[in-house]
MIZAKOL-254813 format. One line per 5 residues: number of its first residue (from 0); their letters; for each residue y negated, z negated, x of C-alpha. Coordinates in steps of 0.25 Angstrom, whole numbers, m for minus. Last residue first. Layout:
NUM) a) Y,Z,X  ...
# end
This chain:
702) rnkff) m94,81,m185  m90,94,m178  m88,88,m164  m80,77,m171  m70,86,m178
697) gilkq) m69,95,m165  m64,82,m157  m54,79,m168  m49,93,m169  m48,95,m154
692) wftkk) m41,82,m153  m31,85,m163  m28,99,m158  m14,97,m153  m11,84,m159
687) qevaa) m2,90,m170  4,78,m177  m8,72,m183  m5,59,m190  m17,52,m183
682) lpkaa) m27,62,m189  m33,52,m199  m36,43,m187  m44,53,m179  m57,51,m185
677) lalrm) m56,36,m183  m53,38,m168  m64,48,m166  m74,39,m173  m69,27,m163
672) feqqs) m70,37,m151  m85,40,m156  m89,26,m156  m83,24,m143  m91,36,m137
667) dmpee) m104,32,m143  m111,45,m145  m125,45,m150  m130,59,m154  m138,66,m142
662) kdkik) m151,61,m137  m145,53,m126  m151,42,m118  m138,37,m111  m140,22,m107
657) kytgd) m141,19,m93  m132,10,m84  m136,4,m71  m129,6,m57  m141,12,m50
652) sqlir) m136,27,m51  m135,25,m66  m123,23,m75  m123,30,m88  m121,22,m101
647) rkvnd) m111,25,m113  m113,18,m126  m121,27,m133  m122,41,m126  m107,43,m126
642) slmik) m104,57,m122  m96,54,m110  m87,46,m118  m85,57,m128  m82,67,m117
637) ldhnl) m72,57,m112  m65,56,m125  m64,71,m127  m58,72,m113  m48,61,m117
632) rekvq) m44,68,m130  m42,82,m123  m33,76,m112  m25,69,m123  m24,83,m130
627) sdyip) m20,90,m117  m9,80,m113  m9,79,m98  m17,66,m96  m15,61,m82
622) cavev) m11,46,m81  m18,35,m74  m10,22,m69  m16,10,m62  m9,0,m52
617) rketn) m20,m8,m46  m26,m11,m32  m31,3,m28  m36,11,m39  m38,0,m49
612) rtmmd) m44,m10,m39  m52,1,m33  m59,4,m46  m58,18,m53  m52,12,m65
607) asgiy) m38,13,m68  m29,13,m81  m27,28,m83  m31,41,m90  m31,54,m83
602) lkqnq) m36,68,m84  m35,80,m75  m44,92,m80  m39,106,m76  m38,111,m90
597) gkgfs) m52,108,m93  m60,99,m84  m58,91,m71  m55,76,m68  m54,66,m79
592) firph) m50,51,m77  m49,42,m89  m49,27,m88  m51,20,m102  m58,6,m104
587) elfrg) m71,6,m112  m72,m7,m119  m75,m4,m134  m88,m6,m141  m96,0,m130
582) vvssv) m98,1,m115  m97,15,m110  m101,18,m95  m106,31,m88  m105,36,m74
577) tlndt) m110,50,m71  m108,57,m58  m113,70,m54  m124,64,m45  m115,54,m38
572) ygavd) m117,55,m23  m129,64,m20  m139,56,m29  m132,44,m35  m131,48,m50
567) plicc) m119,40,m52  m116,26,m46  m101,22,m43  m98,8,m44  m95,8,m59
562) igrvi) m90,m5,m65  m89,m4,m81  m86,7,m91  m85,19,m82  m86,33,m87
557) ldvkv) m87,42,m74  m92,56,m76  m91,65,m64  m97,79,m63  m92,85,m50
552) gsqsa) m103,91,m41  m96,88,m28  m106,76,m26  m101,70,m39  m86,72,m35
547) esvkk) m89,65,m21  m96,53,m28  m84,52,m38  m75,52,m25  m83,41,m19
542) mfdmd) m82,33,m32  m67,35,m32  m65,30,m18  m74,18,m20  m67,13,m32
537) tvsnm) m76,5,m41  m77,12,m55  m74,4,m67  m69,6,m82  m65,21,m82
532) kmvir) m68,35,m87  m68,47,m77  m73,61,m79  m73,70,m67  m77,85,m67
527) gekgk) m77,96,m57  m83,109,m59  m95,104,m51  m87,103,m38  m72,107,m41
522) sieed) m67,101,m28  m73,87,m33  m64,89,m46  m52,89,m37  m57,78,m29
517) mcmli) m58,69,m42  m44,72,m45  m40,68,m31  m48,55,m32  m41,52,m45
512) kqkls) m28,54,m39  m30,45,m27  m36,34,m36  m23,34,m44  m13,37,m34
507) tpsvi) m8,24,m26  m15,12,m33  m15,17,m43  m7,27,m51  m9,41,m55
502) lnkyi) 1,46,m66  6,60,m65  15,63,m54  17,49,m49  20,42,m35
497) gdlns) 22,27,m34  15,19,m23  13,6,m30  28,3,m30  31,m12,m35
492) ismnk) 45,m9,m40  42,m10,m55  28,m3,m54  35,9,m47  45,10,m58
487) ffeag) 34,9,m68  26,20,m61  38,29,m60  41,28,m75  26,31,m78
482) degis) 27,43,m68  39,48,m76  32,47,m89  20,55,m84  30,66,m81
477) qnatm) 36,64,m94  24,65,m102  27,57,m115  13,52,m115  5,40,m121
472) lsydt) m9,39,m116  m18,26,m119  m33,27,m118  m43,15,m118  m55,10,m125
467) ymrat) m55,m5,m125  m56,m13,m138  m44,m10,m147  m35,m8,m135  m40,m21,m130
462) kenyn) m32,m29,m140  m19,m21,m139  m19,m22,m124  m10,m12,m117  m21,m10,m107
457) gtgiq) m30,2,m104  m31,16,m99  m17,20,m104  m4,26,m100  8,27,m109
452) tlyki) 21,34,m105  32,39,m114  44,43,m105  57,50,m105  71,48,m99
447) enksr) 80,59,m104  94,58,m110  89,64,m123  76,55,m123  77,42,m116
442) ytiqc) 65,33,m116  55,27,m106  42,21,m112  30,19,m102  18,11,m102
437) ikshv) 6,12,m93  m8,5,m91  m10,3,m76  m17,m10,m71  m6,m15,m62
432) kygef) m13,m24,m53  m10,m23,m38  m10,m33,m27  4,m37,m29  9,m28,m39
427) gyivr) 10,m29,m54  20,m37,m63  33,m34,m69  39,m38,m83  52,m33,m88
422) cgaee) 53,m35,m103  64,m44,m109  56,m51,m120  54,m63,m111  48,m54,m100
417) mresw) 38,m48,m110  33,m62,m115  32,m67,m100  24,m54,m97  15,m56,m109
412) dinnq) 11,m71,m105  8,m66,m90  0,m55,m96  m9,m64,m104  m10,m74,m93
407) edfra) m16,m63,m84  m25,m57,m93  m38,m62,m86  m36,m52,m75  m23,m43,m77
402) rleil) m15,m49,m65  m2,m51,m73  m1,m36,m73  12,m33,m82  21,m22,m79
397) atvek) 30,m22,m91  44,m16,m91  52,m15,m104  66,m10,m103  70,m8,m118
392) gneaa) 81,m17,m124  75,m20,m137  70,m33,m132  62,m25,m121  56,m16,m132
387) aclye) 52,m28,m140  45,m34,m128  37,m21,m126  34,m21,m141  29,m35,m141
382) vlrtk) 21,m33,m128  14,m21,m135  11,m29,m147  1,m37,m140  m6,m51,m142
377) ralry) m13,m56,m130  m17,m41,m127  m11,m36,m115  m17,m32,m101  m11,m26,m89
372) itiki) 3,m21,m94  11,m10,m87  22,m4,m96  36,0,m96  45,3,m108
367) tmvnp) 60,7,m106  72,13,m112  67,19,m125  77,28,m132  81,16,m142
362) dvsae) 66,16,m147  63,1,m151  53,m3,m140  48,11,m138  43,12,m153
357) rimql) 35,m1,m150  29,5,m137  25,17,m145  19,9,m156  11,1,m146
352) fpems) 6,15,m140  3,20,m154  m4,7,m158  m15,7,m147  m25,12,m158
347) eypys) m35,22,m156  m50,20,m154  m47,8,m145  m40,14,m138  m38,29,m136
342) liidh) m23,33,m137  m17,45,m130  m5,52,m135  3,62,m127  12,71,m135
337) kkvqn) 27,73,m140  33,61,m134  21,53,m137  23,56,m152  38,51,m152
332) mvngg) 34,38,m145  23,36,m156  33,36,m168  26,38,m181  12,42,m185
327) avmas) 4,52,m177  m3,48,m164  m13,57,m158  m23,53,m168  m22,38,m164
322) aqpsf) m23,28,m174  m36,21,m174  m41,8,m166  m49,m1,m176  m64,0,m177
317) seyvl) m72,m11,m185  m87,m8,m185  m93,m15,m173  m98,m29,m176  m111,m36,m181
312) srkms) m116,m27,m193  m103,m22,m198  m96,m36,m196  m106,m42,m206  m98,m41,m219
307) vpvkd) m85,m43,m212  m89,m57,m208  m91,m60,m193  m80,m69,m188  m74,m59,m179
302) avafi) m88,m58,m172  m88,m73,m169  m74,m72,m163  m79,m61,m153  m91,m70,m150
297) fdlkm) m82,m81,m146  m80,m74,m132  m94,m77,m128  m92,m87,m117  m104,m92,m109
292) pmktr) m112,m92,m122  m127,m87,m121  m138,m93,m113  m132,m91,m100  m136,m97,m87
287) yiqdp) m129,m91,m74  m125,m99,m62  m120,m90,m50  m133,m88,m44  m134,m103,m43
282) tiefk) m123,m103,m32  m109,m106,m34  m99,m117,m28  m95,m122,m42  m98,m137,m40
277) dcffn) m110,m134,m30  m116,m123,m39  m114,m132,m51  m121,m144,m45  m133,m136,m40
272) emeka) m135,m130,m54  m135,m144,m59  m145,m149,m49  m154,m137,m52  m154,m140,m67
267) fpfaa) m145,m129,m73  m150,m118,m83  m143,m118,m97  m130,m112,m102  m123,m111,m89
262) elrvv) m114,m101,m82  m108,m103,m68  m102,m91,m61  m92,m89,m49  m84,m102,m50
257) amrrr) m72,m102,m41  m58,m101,m46  m51,m112,m54  m46,m106,m67  m42,m93,m59
252) qnltk) m31,m102,m52  m24,m104,m65  m23,m89,m68  m18,m86,m54  m7,m96,m55
247) kmifr) m3,m90,m68  m3,m76,m61  6,m81,m49  16,m86,m59  16,m73,m67
242) fddnd) 20,m66,m54  34,m72,m55  43,m74,m44  33,m81,m36  32,m84,m21
237) ayadd) 33,m69,m17  20,m66,m25  12,m75,m15  m2,m75,m22  m12,m65,m16
232) dpsid) m11,m56,m27  m15,m67,m37  m29,m62,m38  m40,m71,m44  m54,m66,m48
227) anrtv) m56,m77,m58  m69,m83,m51  m74,m93,m60  m85,m93,m71  m91,m106,m75
222) ciynr) m97,m110,m88  m108,m120,m91  m114,m128,m102  m127,m136,m102  m132,m149,m105
217) dlvey) m143,m155,m96  m141,m170,m101  m132,m179,m108  m134,m194,m108  m120,m200,m106
212) kefvl) m111,m210,m113  m107,m200,m124  m103,m188,m115  m96,m179,m126  m104,m184,m137
207) emyem) m117,m182,m129  m112,m168,m126  m114,m164,m140  m123,m152,m139  m116,m147,m127
202) ivkem) m102,m147,m134  m108,m139,m146  m115,m129,m136  m102,m127,m128  m95,m124,m142
197) riyri) m103,m113,m146  m110,m113,m159  m106,m105,m171  m112,m99,m184  m104,m87,m190
192) dtgpl) m110,m88,m204  m102,m93,m216  m104,m108,m213  m98,m118,m204  m101,m117,m189
187) ylids) m92,m110,m179  m90,m117,m166  m89,m109,m153  m80,m108,m141  m69,m113,m149
182) ifqpv) m60,m125,m144  m49,m124,m134  m57,m121,m121  m65,m134,m123  m79,m133,m118
177) pvigl) m79,m141,m105  m88,m153,m105  m95,m157,m92  m104,m169,m89  m112,m170,m76
172) mtknn) m117,m183,m71  m130,m191,m71  m131,m206,m68  m143,m214,m73  m134,m222,m81
167) mklna) m128,m210,m89  m132,m196,m88  m124,m184,m91  m128,m170,m86  m122,m159,m95
162) ivyie) m111,m149,m95  m104,m141,m106  m93,m132,m100  m89,m118,m104  m76,m111,m99
157) knllh) m77,m98,m91  m69,m103,m79  m65,m118,m80  m73,m129,m74  m66,m138,m64
152) pfphn) m72,m152,m66  m82,m159,m58  m76,m172,m53  m76,m184,m62  m76,m197,m54
147) vdviq) m89,m194,m46  m96,m187,m57  m94,m176,m67  m92,m179,m81  m81,m173,m90
142) pslvp) m79,m169,m104  m66,m164,m110  m69,m160,m124  m58,m161,m135  m63,m172,m143
137) lvqek) m77,m167,m143  m74,m154,m149  m67,m155,m162  m72,m168,m169  m85,m171,m162
132) fykkv) m89,m156,m160  m85,m152,m174  m94,m164,m180  m106,m160,m171  m104,m145,m175
127) ykkeq) m104,m148,m190  m116,m158,m189  m124,m147,m182  m119,m137,m192  m124,m146,m203
122) selek) m138,m147,m197  m139,m132,m194  m136,m127,m180  m147,m120,m171  m149,m133,m162
117) idlgc) m134,m132,m159  m134,m118,m154  m129,m107,m162  m121,m94,m162  m124,m87,m175
112) vgypn) m118,m76,m183  m124,m77,m196  m128,m62,m196  m143,m66,m195  m139,m73,m182
107) lqkki) m132,m61,m175  m146,m56,m170  m148,m69,m163  m135,m69,m156  m137,m54,m152
102) esytk) m151,m58,m145  m145,m70,m139  m133,m63,m133  m142,m52,m127  m152,m62,m121
97) dreky) m140,m70,m115  m134,m57,m109  m148,m52,m103  m149,m66,m97  m135,m66,m91
92) mprvt) m137,m51,m86  m150,m56,m79  m140,m65,m70  m129,m55,m68  m136,m46,m59
87) tyiqe) m141,m58,m49  m127,m64,m49  m120,m50,m46  m130,m47,m36  m127,m60,m28
82) lqeri) m112,m58,m29  m113,m44,m24  m122,m49,m13  m112,m59,m9  m101,m49,m8
77) tlgsk) m109,m40,0  m116,m28,m6  m116,m14,m1  m115,m8,m16  m102,0,m17
72) sditk) m96,m4,m3  m97,m19,m6  m100,m25,7  m90,m36,13  m94,m45,24
67) dhdvl) m103,m54,15  m95,m66,19  m83,m61,13  m75,m74,11  m82,m82,0
62) smdyl) m89,m69,m5  m75,m63,m8  m72,m74,m18  m85,m73,m25  m84,m58,m26
57) sgvri) m71,m59,m33  m76,m70,m43  m89,m61,m45  m79,m50,m49  m69,m58,m57
52) mffed) m74,m70,m64  m89,m66,m63  m85,m52,m69  m76,m59,m79  m87,m67,m85
47) lnstf) m97,m55,m85  m87,m47,m93  m85,m59,m103  m101,m60,m104  m103,m45,m106
42) iavfk) m91,m45,m116  m97,m57,m124  m111,m50,m124  m104,m37,m129  m98,m46,m140
37) mrell) m112,m50,m144  m115,m35,m145  m103,m33,m154  m108,m45,m163  m121,m38,m164
32) pvtqd) m117,m24,m167  m120,m14,m156  m132,m5,m159  m142,m15,m153  m135,m14,m140
27) qaeel) m138,m27,m132  m123,m31,m132  m120,m17,m127  m130,m19,m116  m122,m31,m112
22) vrknf) m110,m22,m109  m118,m13,m101  m122,m26,m93  m108,m27,m90  m108,m13,m83
17) rlwsl) m120,m17,m75  m112,m30,m70  m100,m21,m67  m109,m12,m58  m114,m24,m51
12) ernqt) m100,m29,m48  m95,m15,m43  m107,m13,m34  m113,1,m34  m109,15,m29
7) yvlke) m117,28,m26  m123,24,m12  m110,20,m6  m110,7,1  m104,7,15
2) ksm) m93,m3,17  m92,m16,23  m79,m22,29
# end
């Protein structure tokens, strides 16, 4: 059924592509170190890969059955028109990315960091590469010809294949050589410099050795991107006792989904283009030529090989998460019992939270530990501590979401490990992902049941806690604790309709409470104030309420990292709305919701973006901030974010982003948070937190 398009909204997919262009702009920023710029090219590429696998894949599926009946309410576009605009928008981005990569690569050469073609190798290097190919690569290759007796093989998603036309006795056929997954993407050359050549180029150079009886023509290498938008929700749950079985089946299915994009290193002849379009059931619009590597993950390993003497010139100055100034030495559980603690990743270490779980695992008064898990690192101390707690007789319950996209196998593995240790492992709901970040410790104190509750904006992932910005609140507030206990009880009995006094939980109460808080600000008119930080905005009810607030004179600031379907500065609709986005060294990830000012301010942190999938199809938790010092800290951080005139961009009414032209002293919010964390470190043993943040903020004001 079609819906009327709002004049102040834009298409979700095109909004995302504009955000990813912001990532590419970081790669073009001359003030960013060269290897960090190359990493941004890699991130842009990885983002685009996932966009095609998930978003384009989803639209592709819909296009097969939709027949242009559905109109996107945000843009007025049909499914087919959305795909056409995506293909058209992406093509120039490829050219811009290729140019950016080439320029950075050229600037790295004087530092001895050189990605090379065969023709650029020195004589001795060519001999080394050929010897390596014959001894280490050729024996493990699995070449194939395509003819009547050899059908076209299944090409794996995001794997590289070297291809060529093979000629023998006036007969031409296609030759295909997969680049083996179990050998390195690049071959480092001997010497002190970091000189390397990509493996697909090596294989392509020596195709005559692979197909000895043939004349090799029209060499190329290609990579297919397949639809990965698989949901296991339609599977028959009742037929399987263990949801892990369904997920393993789903992962196998993902390998064989439809092709949504074909990348090639060189242009195809028309005959070859038609051949691949026929084989993959795609159109020429879905074929993209790229002059840069189709997989750029190796650049992170290259950066690690840079000598210490050159690192200052090529990478960001080293920064390690600091000890939190809100945590003194000693037992963390005891400190949380006395006052709320908030940690700000990656500026502050995740260690206090991990230490609290470790303490709980051996504390004789602790009875239960419960946690929701969405993504974990491949190596994680958190699971070790939870398993130790179970082995020490604590009741440990972990709600693990097996449908965390691209982390499914990792979560399956951890769920099995935890069950072996005696933890109780449960999964999410049919049709609803559990995306909340909540952990609760239940303990006995003088015959009373007490709670320590942790609620965060990001995953319990020790690796990403060093790269993503997030908040983690630890509180002994018993009213919040009672809500937490009720939440875990509801999760255990598949009750999505729980009622809570403090926590706001989707899909039942989170959006409703947010809209209610916005209504309170709307009633104040020009005295109202709304500031919200999140990753994406697509929820139509929320956007309509933002427009209503703007029309009522409420000043609204949305800090949105990525997709933002609401447009600011649309006359009569969003005049009082400002939308800004920060892309920098760390991935912005917190969700903060602020309504009002002064003593009447309501402040929440949580796991949800204002996306329909989060507000209606996921279990999310947001928690009110009651502690005055924590509230002051978050307000101070929001002020810094909104003062950023270096990495922050302002969304325009046409959907593009504009750099801030500010004559004020440069303010890079992430750089400022790093400085604050470093300055706070000597105060880590402060016992009197009452005036800590006033002192710290005052110190920086008077610098």
